[in-house]
ROBA-377548 format. One record per residue (C-alpha): residue in one letter; z, y, x. Coordinates in steps of 0.2 Angstrom, whole numbers, plus 2048, in hexadecimal, padded with zeros to 3 digits. Layout:
<atoms>
AZYX ...
</atoms>
This chain:
<atoms>
M30434C801 M305353812 P30B348820 Y31E34A824 M31F352835 T32B359842 T32636B845 F33437584C K32F37385E L31E37A859 D326388850 K32F38E85F L31F38D869 F31539785C F3223A4859 G3233A886C A3113AD86A G3163B885B L30D3AE84D S3123B083B L31A3A1832 A30A39F828 V30039E838 V30C39183E S30A38682E S2F738882F L2F6383841 V30137483E F2FA36D82E G2EA37782A G2E5379818 D2EB38580B E2F6393812 K301395802 T305383800 L30837F812 R31338E816 A322385810 S32137881D A32338282D L336383831 G344376832 D33A36682E S33F356838 Y33D343834 L34E33D82E G34832C829 E33D32381C F34932780E Y34633A80E R333337811 V327338802 D315337805 E3103377F3 L31B33A7E4 S31C32D7D7 S32033A7C9 T31934B7C5 S32934F7BB P3383577C1 G34934F7C1 V34333D7C4 L34D3327D0 I34132B7DE R34D3207E7 H36031E7EB E36A3157F9 T37C3157FF L38132380B D38731F81C E399320820 H398332828 Q38F338819 S39B33180C L3AB337804 N3BB32C805 R3C032E7F3 A3B03287EC A3AD3177E6 D39A3197E9 N3923257F5 I37F3267F0 R37132F7F8 L3633357EC L35133A7ED Y34A3427DE T33C34E7D7 S33E3607D4 T3343707D2 E33137A7E1 G33B38A7DD L3323987E7 F3223977DE A32638A7D0 E3153827D2 D3183717DA I3233627D8 V32C35D7E8 A3393507EE V34B3567F1 S35934C7F8 G36C34C7F3 A37B3417F0 L38533A7E2 F3983357E3 I3A032A7D6 P3B332A7D5 R3BD31A7D6 G3C33117C7 T3BC30E7B6 P3B131C7AE P3B732379E E3AC32178E G39D32C791 G39E32B7A4 W3A73347B1 P3A73477AE L39A34E7B9 L39B35C7C6 G38C3647CE W3913697DF A3873777E8 H38A3787FA G38C387805 T38238C814 V37D37E820 G36D384827 I35A381824 A35737282F D355361827 I36235A833 C36F36682A S36D35E819 P37E358813 S37734780D Y37134481F N37D34E82A G38D34C820 R39935981A Q3A5365823 Q3B8360820 R3BB36F814 D3AE368808 E3B335680A T3C535B805 Y3BE3657F6 L3B33577F0 N3C034A7F3 H3CC3547E8 W3C03537D9 L3BC3417DC A3CF33D7DC N3D13467CC G3C333B7C3 Y3B33457C5 A3A233F7CB V39934B7D7 V38734E7D8 A3813587E7 S36F35E7EB D36A3627FD Y35F36F7F5 Q34C3717F7 G34636F809 L356368810 G353356816 T34235680E Q33235E812 G330371812 T33A380818 H34B38280E P34A393806 Y35B39880B L3653A17FD A3563A27F1 T35F39F7E1 R3513977D6 P34C3897E2 A35F3847E4 A3613857D1 Y35237A7CE S35836E7DB N36936D7D3 L36236B7C1 D35735D7C6 I3633537CF I36E3547BF R35F34E7B5 A35C3407C1 V36D3397C1 Q37033B7AF S3603327AB A3643237B6 A3713167B4 F37F31F7BC P3903207B2 V3903337B1 S39333F7A2 N386349799 T39035979C I3913627AC V39B36F7B5 M3933777C4 I39E37B7D3 G3983847E3 Q39D38E7F2 S39539C7FB Q3823997FB G38738B7EF A3903977E4 A3803A17E2 A3763907DF A38338B7D2 I38239C7C9 A36F39B7C9 T36F38A7C3 V37938F7B3 G36D39E7B2 H35D3947B3 A3633857A8 P35F38C797 E34D38F79C Y3493817A9 A3543737A3 P35B377791 E35F36578E L36D36579B D37F369794 I3863747A1 Q39837979B G39F3837A9 L39E38A7BB V3A938C7CA A3A43987D7 T3AD39C7E7 G3A83A97F5 A3993AD7EA P38C3BA7F1 Y3843C87E7 F3753D07EE S3753E07E4 A3753F17EC E3883F17EC G3893E07F3 I37E3E3801 A3873F3805 A3973E9806 I3903DD812 Q3893EB81D E39A3F381E T3A23E4825 R3953E0832 P3963E8843 K3863EE84B D38C3EE85D A3983DF85D V3953CD85F D3943C684D P3923B384A R38D3B8838 L37C3BD83E G3773AB83C Y3763B0829 N3693BD82D F35E3B1837 L35F3A4829 A35A3B281C L34B3B7827 S3453A5827 M3413A6815 L3353B5817 G3273AA81F L3273A180E I3243B0804 D31B3BC80F P30D3B481A E30C3C4824 F31E3C382A V3203C183D L3323BE843 E32E3C5854 D32B3D784C Y33D3D8848 V3473CD854 S3493D2866 A3413C7873 D3523C387B V3593BD86A L3493B5863 P34F3A386A V35F3A5860 A3563AA850 M34A39C852 A358390854 V35A38F841 T34C382842 D356375849 T36837B84A C37537A83C Y37E38A837 V38F38583E D38638484F M37C39384C K38C39D84B K39139685C L38039A863 V3813AC85E K3923AD865 R38E3A5876 E37E3B0878 L3893C0874 V37D3C5866 T3803D585D Y3763DD84F N36F3EB85B K36B3DE868 A3623D285B F3563DE852 K34A3EA85A K3453EF849 S3503EF839 P34C3E082E E3543E881F K3443ED817 V33C3DC818 L34C3D3813 T34B3DD803 E33D3D07FE A3493C2802 F3573C97F9 R34D3CA7E9 R34C3B77EA M35F3B67EC E3623BF7DB Y3693B67CC P35D3B37BD T36B3BA7B1 L37E3BE7B2 K3803BB79F L3853A97A2 S38439C795 A39439379B P3A539A7A0 A3A739E7B2 F3B539D7BF F3B43A87CE G3BF3A67DD I3C03B57E8 G3C83B67F9 G3D03C67FF K3CC3C2811 D3BA3BC80F I3AF3C581B N3A03BB818 T39E3C0805 P3AA3CE805 P3B63D17F6 R3AD3E07F1 M39D3D67EF Q3A53C97E5 Q3AE3D57DA A39E3DE7D6 L3973CD7D1 V3A53C97C6 T3A43DB7BE S3923D97BB A3943C87B3 C3A13CF7A8 V3963DE7A3 A3883D279F G3933C9793 S3983B979C R3A93B079A V3B13B37AB R3C23AC7B2 A3C33B67C2 H3D13B27CF F3D53BC7DE Y3DE3B47ED P3E33C27F9 S3E53B7808 A3D73AB806 T3C83AC812 H3B63A780E G3BA395813 S3CC39380D I3C73997FB V3BF3887F8 N3CE37D7F8 G3DA38C7F5 S3D438E7E4 T3D537C7DE E3E537E7D4 E3DD38B7C8 S3CB3847C9 S3D13727C5 Q3DA3797B5 F3CA3827B0 V3BF3737B3 A3CB3687A9 S3CB37479B V3B837579A F3B6362799 A3C436178C G3BA36D781 E3C737A781 E3C338C77F I3C239678F I3C93A878E G3C23B479A N3CC3C17A4 C3BE3CF7A5 N3CA3DB79C E3D73D87AA L3CE3D47BA P3DA3D07C8 F3D33DC7D4 
</atoms>
């Protein structure tokens, strides 16, 4: 196992010289290029809990250790707030076992027979730096409100940080298979330990997390067939099809300051993991390069502020369009299948400019065509952020029906858009 090191200061130095991510890794660590490429961006030392010098198990889904979360990392409707470290399969190449961090929240009261019904929460974009991992950094107020809602209604919540967030290696932002493996293995870990949770699961996710939740359901039959995933709730879900990408491009101005460019810089960070020849400086202008490289130690909420403060536009940011190289990243963002083995609730905001309604509607339509049982709800005034808590009346009914074993009737024949 490689030593756990802080590397983002070195990354900035090396990128100023125009070196690729692969070269950065080799200079910092030495050794095999393919293996070390995943250790270049975002790593920092968060404490001994997140550090693993040698894994005690070579099987995925094994709990390594757990401890009580600090107050700012906890949810006030939980009786127990628990930080977890567990084993998972590295998802980009699916060759190695790695450590991943996360959290488990147990509601107040006495668990029902069979344990608290378990929700698998998949979080939205926080960044790629270790310091952004929710089990370490805490959660934004929107997500605290959302998760406390479920806890108050008697659900336990397990939440992965995802591969590379908090633990060693670059977080492969928006790559669906790594996130799915992280989610499936944290469920394995808590269900095989002594925690009072149910054997059945419903996945819930927002934005990046909606994609992760969808992929989790899609990968489960092949990767973790023993898990009983009964349902899915997805809000603000991205869909990186040709139509979905076109929908994003139509809403993104080329010559106006656009805080959402932070998403582009995060997506570019994954290319060094999958293409050793990729050099960020070939695409990003010299003036904007420090902003793009800030993803190594800046969380997404502050990336948006930085883009706005530096007056970054698309035309100012890129000296050469990254669309061609991003195609390779988008391939890692696709879903393994849209013929889902569990019924799915989709909440779509009519004023969502991050994952535009057209993108989400195309996703729902594709899932319907594939044969999934879909309950789609359209909220005309909801934004990308407000859709989370704005959809809980309907999604709560959906989740309760799933855990009660009731038949879920889809609305593919009368979609609300």
